[in-house]
N, C-alpha and C positions, 0 to 999 in steps of 0.2 A: 510398639517401638519404645524401648527404654530411653529415658532422658539421661545423657551423660552427666555425671556429678557436677562438673563445672557450670553446666547450664541450669542446674536446679535452682540457682539463685535468681534466675530470671522469672518474673511472674506476670508482668502486665503486657498489654499490647505494645505500649511504648518501649518496653525493655527489648522486645523481640524485633521491633523496627530498627532500633539502634544496633542491636547485635547483627541483624541481617545486613545492614548498611556497612558495618565494619568488615564482615566477611566478604562482601562483594568487592570492597576496595582492596582488602588484603590479597584477594585472589585476582585482582586486576581484570574484573569483568568489564565488558564493553556494552554500552547502552546505545539506543538509537532505534528501538522498535516500539516506540510509544512513550518511553520515559527517557529523560536525559541525564539522570543522576541516580546514585545508589540509594539515597534516602527515599525518593519517590517510588522507585521500583520495589524496594523492600516493603514499604507501606502497602503498596498494591498487593503484593504476594501474601503478606501476613493477613490482611483483611480477607483476601480471597480464600485462604485456608480456613478462615473462621466463618465463611459464607456471609460475609458482610460487604456492603458496597464501599467503593473507594472513598466516597464523600462522607463516610461515617463521621459523626461529630467528634472533634478533638477532645471534647469533655469526657468521652468514653475510652480514650487511649490509656487511661490509668486503671482500667478495670482489670481484675486478676483472672487469669485463664485457668481452666481446669487442667489436670495432668494430661488428659487425652487431647485437649486443644493444643497444649504446648507441643506435644509429640507431632501433631499434624502440621503445625507451623514450622517446626524444625525440619520435618521431612521435605516440605516444599522449598524452603530456603536452601537446603543442602542440594536438592535436585538442581536448582538454578546454578549453583557453584560447580557441582560435579559434572554436569552434562554440557554446560555453556549453552543450553537452549534459550532462545528468546522467551521472555515471560509469557508472551501470548501463546506459545505452543504448550506451555505448562497449564495455563488456565483455559485453553481452548476458546479464547475470546479476544477481540480487538475492537477498537472504536474508530470510526471514520465519519466525518460530518455529523458528529453527535449521535451516531447510530451504532448499535452493537452488532458485531459480525462473528460468526463461527470461523475459526481458522485452525489449521493443523499443518503438518510438515509438507503437505502437497502444494501449498501456495505460499507466496511471500506475505509477510505481515504488512497490512495496510499502513502507509505512512506518507502518502504523496501529498504535496501542497496543492494538488489539483482540487482537494476538498474545498479550499477557499473559493476557487473559481465556480464550483458547482453551487455553493451557498449563495454566490452572487449572480446566479443564473447565466454565467459566462459573459456577463456584461462588464465592460463596454465593448468587448471584442465582437459581439454579435447582438442583433436585436432579438431579445428573448421572446418577443411576441411572434417572431417568424420561425421559431424552432418547433418543428412538428415531428422530426425524426432524429434520433441520436444513436450513434454506434460507439460502443466501448470495445476497442480493439485490444487484445491481450488482457482479458478481464480478470484472470486469477480468481480471487475470492468472490468476485462480482460486486465489490463494494462501490466502485465508481458508477456502474450501471444502476444499481439500486438507489444510491444517493441521488442520481440524476432523475430517476423516476419519481422520487419524493418531491423534487423541485419542479418537475414538469409532468404532473399527473396525466395530462391530456396528450402527451407526446408518445409516439411509438419508440420504444427503447429496445435495442438489440445489443447483444454482447457475444464476443467470440474468444476462443482460446485454442491453441494447438494441443493443449494437454487435456486428455480425458479426465485425468485425476483432478485437475483444477476445476473442470466443469462440474464434477461431482460436488465439490465444496461450494461452488457458486449455486448449484441446485439446492443445497441445504439452506443457504442464506435466502434464496428466493422463497422457499417454503416458510422459513421463520418470519419473513417480512410479509407473508401472504401475497407474494407477487409472482407466484409460479405461472399464473395464466396471463401475466401482463408484461413480461420481458422474454424475448426470444433469445435462446442460446444456440450458438453455432460452434461445432467443433471444426476449426478451420485454421490452416496455416496462413495467418494474416488474411488477405482478401480471397484466397484461393477458392474457398467453398461458401462464400457469402453471396447470396443471389444479387445480381446486378440491380442496384437501386440508388436513390439519391438521399443523402443525409444532410441535415443542416449543421450538425456538429459531429465530428469524429474526434473522440478523445482517446488518447492512448498513452499508457505507461509501459512501453515495451522493455525487454532486456536491453541494457545500454552500458554494462560494465565492460571496460576494455581489458585486455589480457594483463596488463601491468597491475591494474586495480584488483582484478580477480585474485591474482597471486598474493596481494597484500591484505585481503579480507581477514577480519578477525574470526575467531571460532564461532561466535554468535551468527555472523552473516553466512558463514559456510554451512550452517545448519539449514539454511533456506535452500529450496531447489535451484540448482545451478541453471536449469532451463529458463528460469525467470530472471536471471542476472547476466549470464555470459553473452557477449555480443561481439566477439572477434577482436582483432588487433586494435582497431580504432574505436570500438564501442558502437559502431554504426551499421553493423551487419543487418539488423532488422529495420533500422531507420531508413536505410537506402531503399529497401523494398517497399516500405510504407509510402515514402515520398513519391516513388515511381508510379504508384497506382491510386493514391488518395484522391487525386483530381477526378478520376472516373466515378467516384462514389459520393462526391460532394455536390450539393445544389450550388447554383451560381452565387448565392449570397452566403454560402456555408464557410465554416472554418475548420481547420485542423489544429487541435491542441495536443502537443506532443511533449513528453518529459524525456530529457536525455541526461540529466544530472551532470556528472563530471565530464561527460562527452560533449558539453556545449561548445568548447573551443574547436573541437574537431569538426563539429557540424557547421559552425560558422565559416571555418576555413574551406571546407569541402564544397559548400553551397553558398559561396560569397555573393553569387548573383541573385539569390532568392530572398525576397523581403521576409524578414522574421521579426516579430515583436517579442522581446524577452520580458517576462512578466515579473514585476516586483510584488512580493507578497507581504501583507501586513503582519502575518503571524509567522514569518520565517519560511525558509526553503527557497529553492531556485532551480535553475536548469530546465525551465518550462517555457516553451514559446508558442505563439499563435501565428499561424500562416493562413492567409486568406485563400479561398478556393480559386478566385480569379488569378492570383499570382501563381498558384500551382499549375493551373491550366495554361497560362501564358508562357511559363517556362518549362512546359512538359518535355520538349525535345532536349533541352539542356540538362534537365534532371535525369532523364533516361540515359543520356550519354555518361553522366558522372556516376550514376548508381550502378551501371553495368560495368 
């Protein structure tokens, strides 16, 4: 790849981070798949193109790049601008709970605040010492299930998804984390093909984007699989089904952790009789609630009536 004459004056890592940031802003890129601003994402992509880690010391940012290195950096930055792909799809990696995961266009890019709950062993919402079985419903890349297994090494962890493509990605991550024999994957439309059993924690980040929000998504978010986002007119198409059956799969002291994002208001209004604890996160994010198994079971008839 030849370097355009105007860019030949750029020589250092810092030069290209600055130039990439300017290009991202000039072209009105949208962030939200791991980085929140142009500068951070440009730095990440520049360093990735150079096979360097994101935390590479600032003292090296003024080192001069070779001609081939400059060409590689320009190619990556221009791909981000021209395709509007999230950076994670370009680099084939994302981070969740401090762990690295393989991702591609078959799955959503991990970004859930549920990571904070996992790091805290789901406390105080459940007694972590009583957690022996965990189910990650709508697992996608497998990041929630894998992170949970790290925090609960003695627990049985299962994960499911309706998408065979997503489960292939989850399988890659299980192998990379050497957990292929320690986490059970199910191809299942929610609970349909999961063997009847009791879990102490069911954690789920299902599709929850309503029709209005789907229409308003930026190009970057439209690059993600719609199957993992679209959830009907009110954003509760899958949530209704989860609530209707979660009680069957929870132990008496169990909990359901469910993320609904911008559909929080719709969920609260539709199920105003169901006790929900909305979680405040230290590191940002929202739209996640905890529901106790006993409340789900107590309100089963009412939930079934509303969900249907």
